[in-house]
C-alpha positions as CSV (number, residue, x, y, z in Angstrom):
1,X,-1.7,-19.1,200.4
2,X,-1.7,-19.1,204.2
3,X,-2.0,-22.5,205.9
4,X,-5.5,-23.9,206.0
5,X,-5.6,-23.2,209.8
6,X,-4.6,-19.6,209.3
7,X,-7.0,-19.2,206.4
8,X,-9.8,-20.5,208.6
9,X,-8.8,-18.0,211.3
10,X,-8.9,-15.1,208.9
11,X,-12.3,-16.1,207.4
12,X,-13.7,-16.6,210.9
13,X,-12.6,-13.0,211.7
14,X,-14.4,-11.7,208.7
15,X,-17.6,-13.5,209.9
16,X,-17.2,-12.3,213.5
17,X,-16.8,-8.7,212.4
18,X,-19.4,-8.7,209.6
19,X,-22.2,-7.0,211.6
20,X,-19.8,-4.2,212.5
21,X,-18.7,-4.0,208.8
22,X,-22.4,-3.7,207.7
23,X,-22.9,-0.9,210.3
24,X,-20.1,1.1,208.9
25,X,-21.4,0.4,205.3
26,X,-24.8,1.7,206.3
27,X,-23.3,4.8,207.9
28,X,-21.4,5.5,204.7
29,X,-24.4,5.0,202.4
30,X,-26.3,7.4,204.6
31,X,-23.8,10.1,203.7
32,X,-25.2,11.7,200.6
33,X,-21.8,12.0,198.9
34,X,-22.7,13.3,195.5
35,X,-20.2,15.6,193.7
36,X,-18.9,18.4,195.9
37,X,-20.6,16.9,198.9
38,X,-18.2,14.0,199.7
39,X,-16.3,15.5,202.7
40,X,-18.6,14.0,205.4
41,X,-18.1,10.5,203.9
42,X,-14.4,11.1,203.8
43,X,-14.4,12.3,207.4
44,X,-16.1,9.0,208.4
45,X,-13.5,6.9,206.6
46,X,-10.6,8.8,208.0
47,X,-12.0,8.7,211.5
48,X,-12.6,4.9,211.3
49,X,-9.1,4.2,209.9
50,X,-7.5,6.2,212.8
51,X,-9.6,4.3,215.3
52,X,-8.3,1.1,213.8
53,X,-4.7,2.3,214.4
54,X,-3.6,3.2,210.8
55,X,-1.6,6.2,209.9
56,X,-4.0,8.5,208.0
57,X,-3.1,11.0,205.4
58,X,-6.0,13.3,204.4
59,X,-5.6,16.2,202.0
60,X,-7.5,18.5,199.8
61,X,-7.1,17.8,196.1
62,X,-5.3,20.7,194.3
63,X,-6.1,20.6,190.6
64,X,-3.0,22.5,189.8
65,X,-0.8,19.8,191.4
66,X,-2.2,17.1,189.3
67,X,-3.1,18.9,186.1
68,X,0.3,18.2,184.4
69,X,-0.1,14.5,184.8
70,X,-1.3,12.7,181.6
71,X,-4.1,11.0,183.5
72,X,-5.7,14.3,184.6
73,X,-9.2,15.1,183.6
74,X,-10.4,18.7,183.3
75,X,-12.9,20.0,185.9
76,X,-15.3,22.9,186.1
77,X,-16.4,22.6,189.7
78,X,-14.8,23.7,193.0
79,X,-12.5,21.4,194.8
80,X,-12.9,23.3,198.1
81,X,-14.3,20.2,199.8
82,X,-12.6,17.6,197.7
83,X,-10.5,15.4,200.0
84,X,-8.6,12.2,199.6
85,X,-8.0,9.7,202.4
86,X,-5.1,7.2,202.6
87,X,-4.7,4.9,205.6
88,X,-1.4,3.1,205.7
89,X,0.1,0.1,207.5
90,X,3.9,0.1,207.4
91,X,5.7,-2.8,209.1
92,X,9.0,-2.1,210.8
93,X,10.9,-4.7,208.7
94,X,8.9,-4.9,205.5
95,X,8.9,-8.2,203.6
96,X,6.6,-9.6,201.0
97,X,4.9,-7.5,198.4
98,X,3.2,-4.2,198.9
99,X,-0.5,-3.5,198.1
100,X,-3.0,-0.7,197.5
101,X,-6.6,-1.3,198.4
102,X,-8.6,1.4,196.6
103,X,-12.3,2.3,196.8
104,X,-14.4,5.4,196.1
105,X,-17.1,7.1,198.2
106,X,-18.5,9.5,195.6
107,X,-21.9,8.6,194.1
108,X,-24.0,9.7,191.2
109,X,-27.2,11.7,191.7
110,X,-30.4,9.8,192.8
111,X,-32.7,11.2,190.0
112,X,-36.4,11.7,190.9
113,X,-36.7,10.5,194.5
114,X,-40.4,9.6,194.0
115,X,-39.2,6.7,191.7
116,X,-37.4,5.0,194.5
117,X,-39.3,2.6,196.7
118,X,-36.7,2.9,199.5
119,X,-34.9,6.0,200.9
120,X,-32.1,6.7,198.5
121,X,-29.6,7.3,201.3
122,X,-31.2,5.1,203.9
123,X,-28.9,2.1,203.8
124,X,-31.9,-0.1,204.5
125,X,-31.3,-3.8,204.9
126,X,-34.0,-6.2,203.8
127,X,-33.1,-9.8,203.9
128,X,-29.9,-10.4,201.9
129,X,-29.8,-6.9,200.4
130,X,-28.7,-3.4,201.4
131,X,-30.4,-0.6,199.5
132,X,-29.3,2.9,198.7
133,X,-27.3,5.0,196.3
134,X,-23.7,3.8,196.6
135,X,-24.6,0.6,198.4
136,X,-23.4,-1.3,195.3
137,X,-21.2,1.3,193.6
138,X,-19.2,1.1,195.7
139,X,-19.4,2.0,199.4
140,X,-19.8,-1.6,200.7
141,X,-16.8,-2.5,198.5
142,X,-14.7,0.3,200.0
143,X,-15.6,-0.8,203.5
144,X,-15.0,-4.4,202.6
145,X,-11.4,-3.6,201.7
146,X,-10.8,-1.9,205.0
147,X,-12.4,-4.8,206.9
148,X,-10.5,-7.4,204.9
149,X,-7.3,-5.7,206.2
150,X,-8.7,-5.5,209.7
151,X,-9.7,-9.2,209.7
152,X,-6.0,-10.1,209.6
153,X,-5.3,-8.0,212.7
154,X,-8.3,-9.4,214.6
155,X,-7.1,-12.9,213.7
156,X,-3.8,-12.1,215.3
157,X,-1.7,-11.1,212.2
158,X,-0.4,-8.1,210.4
159,X,0.7,-7.8,206.7
160,X,4.5,-8.2,206.4
161,X,4.5,-5.6,203.6
162,X,3.2,-2.0,203.4
163,X,-0.5,-1.7,202.6
164,X,-2.3,1.5,201.7
165,X,-6.1,1.7,201.9
166,X,-7.3,4.5,199.7
167,X,-10.7,6.1,200.0
168,X,-11.1,8.5,197.0
169,X,-13.6,10.7,195.3
170,X,-14.2,11.8,191.7
171,X,-14.3,8.2,190.5
172,X,-17.7,8.8,188.8
173,X,-16.6,11.9,186.9
174,X,-12.8,12.4,186.5
175,X,-10.8,9.9,188.5
176,X,-8.8,12.8,189.9
177,X,-9.1,11.5,193.4
178,X,-7.2,8.3,192.6
179,X,-4.8,10.3,190.5
180,X,-4.0,12.5,193.5
181,X,-2.8,9.5,195.4
182,X,-0.4,8.5,192.6
183,X,0.9,12.1,192.3
184,X,1.4,12.2,196.1
185,X,3.6,9.2,195.9
186,X,1.5,6.2,196.9
187,X,2.6,3.2,194.9
188,X,2.7,-0.6,195.5
189,X,3.3,-3.9,193.8
190,X,-0.4,-4.4,193.1
191,X,-3.7,-2.7,193.4
192,X,-7.0,-4.3,194.3
193,X,-10.3,-2.4,193.8
194,X,-13.5,-4.1,195.0
195,X,-16.0,-2.6,192.6
196,X,-19.2,-4.5,192.2
197,X,-18.2,-6.9,189.5
198,X,-20.6,-9.7,190.3
199,X,-17.9,-11.9,191.9
200,X,-15.8,-12.0,188.7
201,X,-12.5,-10.4,187.8
202,X,-12.4,-7.5,185.3
203,X,-10.0,-8.4,182.5
204,X,-10.5,-5.2,180.5
205,X,-12.5,-1.9,180.6
206,X,-13.4,0.9,178.3
207,X,-12.1,4.5,178.6
208,X,-14.5,7.4,178.8
209,X,-14.6,10.9,177.3
210,X,-17.1,13.6,178.3
211,X,-18.0,16.3,175.9
212,X,-20.2,19.4,176.2
213,X,-21.8,21.0,173.1
214,X,-23.3,24.5,173.0
215,X,-25.7,25.4,170.3
216,X,-26.9,28.9,169.6
217,X,-30.2,29.9,167.9
218,X,-32.2,33.0,167.2
219,X,-35.1,33.8,169.5
220,X,-38.4,35.1,168.2
221,X,-42.0,35.0,169.3
222,X,-43.5,31.7,168.5
223,X,-46.1,33.4,166.4
224,X,-43.3,34.0,163.9
225,X,-41.4,30.8,164.7
226,X,-40.3,30.3,161.1
227,X,-38.3,33.5,161.1
228,X,-36.1,32.3,164.1
229,X,-33.7,29.4,164.6
230,X,-34.6,26.7,167.2
231,X,-31.4,25.8,169.0
232,X,-33.0,22.7,170.5
233,X,-34.2,21.3,167.2
234,X,-30.8,22.1,165.7
235,X,-29.3,19.5,168.0
236,X,-31.1,16.6,166.5
237,X,-28.9,16.2,163.4
238,X,-25.9,16.4,165.7
239,X,-27.2,13.6,167.9
240,X,-27.9,11.5,164.8
241,X,-24.3,12.0,163.6
242,X,-23.0,11.0,167.1
243,X,-25.0,7.8,167.1
244,X,-23.8,7.0,163.6
245,X,-20.2,7.3,164.9
246,X,-21.2,5.0,167.8
247,X,-22.3,2.3,165.3
248,X,-19.0,2.7,163.5
249,X,-17.1,2.1,166.8
250,X,-19.1,-1.1,167.3
251,X,-18.5,-2.7,163.9
252,X,-16.9,-6.1,164.4
253,X,-13.7,-5.0,162.5
254,X,-13.3,-2.0,164.9
255,X,-13.7,-3.9,168.2
256,X,-10.9,-4.5,170.7
257,X,-10.3,-8.3,171.0
258,X,-11.4,-8.3,174.6
259,X,-14.8,-7.1,173.6
260,X,-15.3,-9.3,170.5
261,X,-18.2,-11.2,172.1
262,X,-20.0,-8.1,173.2
263,X,-22.5,-7.0,170.6
264,X,-22.3,-3.3,171.5
265,X,-19.4,-2.5,173.9
266,X,-19.0,1.2,173.1
267,X,-21.9,3.6,174.0
268,X,-22.4,7.2,173.0
269,X,-25.0,8.6,175.4
270,X,-26.7,12.0,175.3
271,X,-26.8,12.3,179.0
272,X,-27.8,15.9,179.9
273,X,-29.6,18.6,178.1
274,X,-30.6,22.2,178.9
275,X,-32.1,24.8,176.6
276,X,-34.5,27.7,176.0
277,X,-35.8,30.4,178.3
278,X,-39.5,30.7,177.7
279,X,-42.3,28.5,176.4
280,X,-43.6,31.1,174.0
281,X,-40.2,31.9,172.5
282,X,-38.1,30.0,170.0
283,X,-35.2,28.8,172.1
284,X,-32.0,30.8,171.6
285,X,-29.7,28.2,173.1
286,X,-29.2,24.5,173.9
287,X,-26.4,22.7,175.7
288,X,-26.1,19.0,175.8
289,X,-23.5,16.7,177.3
290,X,-22.3,13.4,175.9
291,X,-20.5,10.3,177.4
292,X,-18.4,8.4,174.9
293,X,-16.7,5.0,175.5
294,X,-13.4,4.0,173.9
295,X,-11.5,0.8,173.7
296,X,-8.2,0.1,175.7
297,X,-5.2,1.3,173.7
298,X,-7.2,4.2,172.1
299,X,-5.9,7.7,172.8
300,X,-8.6,9.9,174.2
301,X,-7.2,12.7,172.0
302,X,-8.1,10.6,169.0
303,X,-11.7,10.3,170.2
304,X,-11.8,14.1,170.8
305,X,-10.7,14.6,167.2
306,X,-13.4,12.2,165.8
307,X,-16.1,13.9,168.0
308,X,-15.0,17.4,166.9
309,X,-15.0,16.3,163.2
310,X,-18.4,14.6,163.6
311,X,-20.0,17.8,165.1
312,X,-18.4,19.9,162.4
313,X,-19.5,17.7,159.6
314,X,-23.1,17.5,160.8
315,X,-23.2,21.3,161.3
316,X,-22.2,21.9,157.7
317,X,-25.4,20.2,156.5
318,X,-27.6,22.4,158.6
319,X,-28.5,25.8,157.1
320,X,-28.0,27.8,160.3
321,X,-25.3,25.8,162.0
322,X,-23.1,25.9,158.9
323,X,-22.5,29.6,159.6
324,X,-23.0,29.4,163.4
325,X,-21.0,26.3,164.4
326,X,-21.5,24.8,167.9
327,X,-18.9,25.3,170.6
328,X,-17.3,22.2,172.2
329,X,-16.0,22.0,175.7
330,X,-14.2,19.2,177.5
331,X,-14.9,18.6,181.1
332,X,-14.9,15.5,183.3
333,X,-13.6,12.2,182.0
334,X,-10.7,12.3,179.5
335,X,-9.6,8.8,180.3
336,X,-8.1,5.9,178.4
337,X,-9.3,2.3,178.9
338,X,-7.3,-0.4,180.7
339,X,-6.6,-4.1,180.0
340,X,-5.1,-6.3,182.7
341,X,-1.9,-7.8,181.4
342,X,-2.1,-11.6,181.0
343,X,-0.3,-13.8,183.4
344,X,0.3,-11.4,186.3
345,X,0.9,-13.2,189.6
346,X,-2.0,-11.5,191.4
347,X,-4.5,-12.9,188.9
348,X,-3.6,-16.5,189.7
349,X,-3.5,-15.7,193.4
350,X,-7.0,-14.1,193.3
351,X,-8.3,-17.2,191.5
352,X,-7.0,-19.4,194.3
353,X,-8.3,-17.1,197.1
354,X,-11.7,-16.9,195.5
355,X,-11.8,-20.7,195.1
356,X,-11.0,-21.2,198.8
357,X,-14.1,-19.2,199.7
358,X,-16.5,-20.0,196.8
359,X,-15.3,-23.5,195.8
360,X,-14.5,-22.5,192.2
361,X,-12.4,-19.9,190.3
362,X,-14.0,-16.6,189.4
363,X,-15.0,-15.8,185.9
364,X,-13.8,-12.9,183.8
365,X,-15.5,-9.9,182.3
366,X,-14.7,-7.1,179.9
367,X,-16.4,-4.1,181.3
368,X,-18.2,-1.4,179.3
369,X,-17.7,1.0,182.3
370,X,-14.5,2.6,183.7
371,X,-12.8,2.3,187.1
372,X,-9.8,3.9,188.7
373,X,-7.6,0.9,188.0
374,X,-6.2,2.6,184.9
375,X,-4.0,5.0,186.9
376,X,-1.6,2.5,188.4
377,X,-2.0,0.1,185.5
378,X,-1.1,2.6,182.8
379,X,1.1,5.1,184.5
380,X,3.0,3.0,187.0
381,X,3.0,-0.4,185.3
382,X,1.3,-1.9,188.3
383,X,-1.3,-4.7,187.8
384,X,-4.7,-3.5,189.0
385,X,-7.3,-6.1,189.9
386,X,-11.0,-5.1,189.9
387,X,-13.1,-7.7,191.8
388,X,-16.1,-7.3,194.0
389,X,-19.6,-8.3,195.1
390,X,-22.9,-8.7,193.4
391,X,-24.9,-5.5,193.0
392,X,-28.1,-4.5,191.1
393,X,-29.5,-1.3,189.7
394,X,-26.2,0.5,189.9
395,X,-26.7,4.2,188.9
396,X,-30.4,3.4,188.8
397,X,-33.4,3.4,191.2
398,X,-33.4,1.1,194.2
399,X,-29.6,0.4,193.9
400,X,-28.7,-2.6,196.1
401,X,-25.9,-4.9,197.0
402,X,-26.1,-8.6,198.0
403,X,-24.8,-9.0,201.6
404,X,-23.8,-12.7,201.5
405,X,-21.8,-11.8,198.4
406,X,-20.1,-8.9,200.2
407,X,-19.1,-11.3,203.1
408,X,-17.7,-13.9,200.7
409,X,-15.7,-11.3,198.7
410,X,-14.4,-9.7,201.9
411,X,-13.0,-13.1,202.9
412,X,-11.4,-13.6,199.5
413,X,-9.8,-10.2,199.7
414,X,-8.5,-10.9,203.2
415,X,-6.9,-14.1,202.0
416,X,-5.4,-12.3,199.0
417,X,-3.8,-9.7,201.3
418,X,-2.4,-12.4,203.6
419,X,-0.7,-14.3,200.7
420,X,0.4,-11.3,198.6
421,X,1.9,-9.3,201.5
422,X,2.8,-12.2,203.7
423,X,1.9,-12.3,207.4
424,X,3.6,-11.6,210.7
425,X,2.2,-12.7,214.0
426,X,1.2,-9.9,216.3
C-alpha cells in the first residue's frame, strides 16, 4: 500500500474531483447506448480520455477478426457502429505490475417508458442516488475506473507500470467488445472491472447461452381452428421441458461448489417471443428466445447439446411437432462462466484497499450474472477482479446507483492502482 500520507492525498483527489466525475457519469447515462447505438457514448469516452492526456486507440469491431477465438459469441446484427475504446498510460521506464481497467457503456432496453418514474436516460440525481438506464450497470463504474486513474495524476503521481482503460460494448449480449481488446493484444498482469457488485468482490459467476427457437404451424381461419396447428400453443410443452431442465441444473448434487448456498443459481428464462400474423387466424409461426445460465467449468457446447436434446424430446411428444421439428439458432452469448482463482495477490490487495476506505474487508459473492472478466481470466490466465458500487433495479425500471458508494469504491480502486502498479512522482 502507499504510505498513509500518499493514500490520503489520493483519496482527497477523488473527493475533489467527484463533482466532475458525476458530471461525466450523467453525460454518459444521457447517451442512449442500447445495442447498435453505442457510438455516441464511445465518442464521449474517447474524447475525455484524450483530454486527460492518454493515448487512445479506437477501432470498429470486425467480427471476422475475432470469430476464430474460442471466446467469440455469434452475432446477427450489424457492427457498422460498433467501436471499442482503449486509453493507455505507458511509462517511459515501466516498473511494477500492469493493469487493465475495464468497463462497458452498452445498456439493455428500457422497456415501457410509462413504467419509469424518471426519464430513463436523464441521469437525474436525487439525494444520494443517480437514476437512469446504465447508471448502475455500469456507466458510473466505467467512469469511476477512469477517475480513479486520474486521481493519481491530480495527486501528483503516475502509475509506474502500464495501465489500459477499456471502454467496451456488447457486454450485455456477447462480450465481443472485451474480446476485441484481447485479440488486439491488450494484456496485463491483472484486470479490474467495477461492475455494481454492492461493494463486495465477485468470487465466481455463471456463464450464459442464448438460444432462439422457431416453431412453425398451419394457419387456418379461426372458425375452423381445430383443423390448423397453433404455433404459439405448440411452444408451451417446449417451455415446460426447458424449465424441467432448469430444475435439474439446480439440484444440490449438480451445483458448482461456489453456488452451494444459493437455492436457485441457474436460471432458464423465456425472454422474448413473437408469433402470428392476424387475430382471426391460427398462428402459423412463433419464435422465442431463451437465456440459460451454466456453472463455471461447464462447456457451453455441452449446454447447447442438452438444450437441443430437450427441444427434440419435447417435440416428439407433440403430434404436430414430431413431424415438424422446431429450428434452433444460436446468437448472442455463448459464454463459459468464470471463477476467480483462490489466493491471487490482487484479492488480498483489494481487501486491504477496501478496508482503508470502508474500515473493513469486502464480502464475497457468487454471481448468477455474467461479466467480461471471463476473457482474460480464462484465455490469458489473468486474474480478473469484479468489484463495484451499490446499485438497484439493474435491468429494471428506475435503475439507480448510490453515489456515496461510487465515491468510496473510486477511492478503493485508486489505492489499488497505486499499490498494484507502483507510483512515480510527476
